[in-house]
C-alpha positions as CSV (number, residue, x, y, z in Angstrom):
1,M,16.5,-17.2,11.7
2,D,15.8,-14.1,14.0
3,Y,12.0,-14.2,13.7
4,M,11.3,-11.3,16.0
5,N,14.1,-9.1,14.5
6,I,12.5,-10.0,10.9
7,G,8.9,-9.0,12.3
8,R,10.5,-5.6,14.1
9,S,12.3,-4.8,10.7
10,F,9.2,-5.0,8.8
11,S,7.4,-2.5,11.4
12,I,10.6,-0.3,11.3
13,L,10.5,0.1,7.4
14,H,6.4,0.3,7.5
15,R,6.4,3.2,10.2
16,R,9.6,5.1,9.3
17,S,8.0,4.8,5.3
18,Q,4.9,6.3,6.4
19,L,6.5,9.2,8.8
20,F,8.9,10.3,5.6
21,V,5.9,10.1,2.9
22,T,3.7,11.9,5.3
23,A,6.4,14.5,5.9
24,A,7.0,14.7,1.9
25,C,3.3,15.2,1.5
26,E,3.0,17.8,4.2
27,H,2.4,21.0,1.8
28,L,-0.1,19.1,0.1
29,K,-2.0,18.1,3.1
30,L,-1.9,14.5,2.0
31,S,-2.1,11.7,4.9
32,Y,-0.4,8.5,4.5
33,S,-3.6,6.5,3.0
34,E,-4.1,9.4,0.9
35,Y,-1.0,9.0,-0.9
36,V,-1.1,5.3,-1.4
37,M,-4.5,5.3,-2.9
38,L,-3.5,8.3,-5.1
39,M,-0.6,6.4,-6.3
40,R,-2.7,3.4,-7.1
41,I,-5.3,5.7,-8.9
42,F,-2.2,7.0,-11.2
43,A,-1.2,3.6,-11.8
44,S,-4.6,2.4,-13.1
45,E,-6.7,5.2,-14.1
46,G,-10.6,4.2,-14.2
47,L,-10.3,1.4,-11.7
48,S,-13.3,1.3,-9.1
49,Q,-13.5,2.0,-5.4
50,E,-13.8,-1.9,-5.1
51,E,-10.9,-3.0,-7.3
52,L,-8.8,-0.5,-5.2
53,S,-10.1,-1.6,-1.6
54,S,-9.2,-5.3,-3.0
55,T,-5.6,-3.9,-4.2
56,L,-4.9,-2.3,-1.0
57,F,-6.6,-4.9,1.2
58,L,-8.3,-2.2,2.9
59,D,-12.2,-2.1,4.2
60,K,-14.4,-0.8,1.5
61,A,-15.7,2.2,3.8
62,V,-11.8,3.2,4.6
63,V,-11.6,3.5,0.8
64,T,-14.8,5.5,0.3
65,R,-13.8,7.8,3.1
66,T,-10.3,8.3,1.9
67,I,-11.5,9.1,-1.7
68,S,-14.0,11.3,-0.3
69,L,-11.1,13.4,1.3
70,L,-9.1,13.3,-2.0
71,E,-12.3,14.6,-3.8
72,Q,-12.4,17.4,-1.2
73,K,-8.6,18.1,-1.8
74,G,-9.1,18.2,-5.1
75,M,-6.8,15.5,-6.2
76,V,-9.5,12.7,-7.7
77,Y,-12.9,12.5,-8.9
78,R,-15.4,9.5,-9.4
79,E,-17.1,8.7,-12.4
80,K,-20.2,6.6,-13.0
81,D,-19.3,3.5,-14.9
82,A,-20.9,3.7,-18.2
83,R,-22.1,-0.1,-18.0
84,D,-22.6,-0.2,-14.4
85,Q,-24.2,2.8,-12.8
86,R,-23.6,1.7,-9.2
87,M,-19.9,1.5,-10.2
88,K,-17.6,4.6,-9.9
89,R,-14.6,4.7,-11.7
90,L,-11.5,6.8,-10.2
91,Y,-9.3,9.0,-11.7
92,P,-6.8,11.9,-11.1
93,T,-7.6,15.5,-11.4
94,E,-5.6,17.9,-13.2
95,Q,-4.4,19.4,-10.0
96,A,-3.1,15.8,-8.7
97,K,-1.7,15.2,-12.6
98,E,0.5,18.7,-11.9
99,E,1.8,17.1,-8.7
100,R,2.2,13.5,-10.2
101,E,6.0,13.5,-10.6
102,Y,6.7,15.2,-7.1
103,L,4.3,12.3,-5.8
104,E,6.3,9.5,-7.5
105,G,9.6,11.1,-6.6
106,I,8.8,10.5,-2.8
107,I,8.8,7.0,-3.3
108,Y,11.7,6.8,-5.4
109,A,13.8,9.2,-2.9
110,W,12.9,6.6,0.1
111,V,14.1,3.6,-1.7
112,D,17.2,5.0,-2.9
113,Y,18.0,6.2,0.4
114,L,17.2,2.7,1.7
115,Q,19.3,1.2,-0.4
116,Q,22.6,3.4,-0.2
117,G,25.9,1.4,0.6
118,M,24.3,-2.1,-0.6
119,P,25.9,-3.7,-3.3
120,R,23.5,-3.8,-6.2
121,E,22.8,-7.4,-6.3
122,E,22.2,-7.3,-2.8
123,A,19.4,-4.6,-2.8
124,E,17.9,-6.4,-6.2
125,A,17.6,-9.7,-4.2
126,I,16.1,-7.7,-0.8
127,A,13.8,-6.2,-3.5
128,K,12.8,-9.6,-5.2
129,G,12.4,-11.1,-1.9
130,F,10.3,-8.4,-0.1
131,L,7.8,-8.6,-3.4
132,M,7.7,-12.4,-3.2
133,A,7.1,-12.3,0.6
134,S,4.3,-9.7,0.0
135,E,2.4,-11.6,-2.7
136,R,2.5,-14.7,-0.5
137,A,1.0,-12.6,2.4
138,S,-1.5,-11.1,0.2
139,Q,-2.5,-14.7,-0.8
140,A,-2.6,-16.0,2.7
141,N,-5.9,-17.7,3.9
142,I,-5.4,-16.2,7.6
143,P,-7.9,-18.4,9.4
144,E,-6.6,-21.6,7.9
145,L,-3.0,-20.6,9.0
146,V,-4.3,-19.6,12.6
147,R,-6.1,-22.8,12.7
148,R,-3.1,-24.6,11.8
149,M,-1.0,-22.9,14.1
150,G,-3.6,-23.8,17.0
151,K,-3.2,-27.4,15.9
152,R,0.3,-27.5,16.4
153,E,0.1,-26.1,19.3
154,A,-2.2,-28.7,20.6
155,D,-0.2,-31.7,19.0
156,S,2.8,-30.4,20.8
157,L,0.8,-30.2,24.4
158,E,0.1,-34.3,23.3
159,E,3.8,-35.0,23.0
């Protein structure tokens, strides 16, 4: 298996996806990060900033800054949680809801483009594999993996 090309492919997919989404959102003046967060808020209206941070594997400060920008653009609003006044819940505004169909269409159009020419079974297998890999990555104990990698290096030096 060509590990370098797999890494390169992930990188290309990520970067080109960002470029596509950013271009498609240009007229709404939304960045890629804002788009991703807004789509997650659509999917889970009322989630907290902490839940959003955890779901997207982003620093809380990054989420707070991005949500502030989305608020300034009139796309989301924050509401204090009824039970815990320190927690803020996130909701799309009416303006965002008016754009929802278009915004959801962006990712559908991109994935449809990427799958063109692929047999359906192959596209489904790739999608399933990609989801499994991302789930595994999200559960990874990075420091432990790095420690084990270093141990393997040390073991190979002793041989």
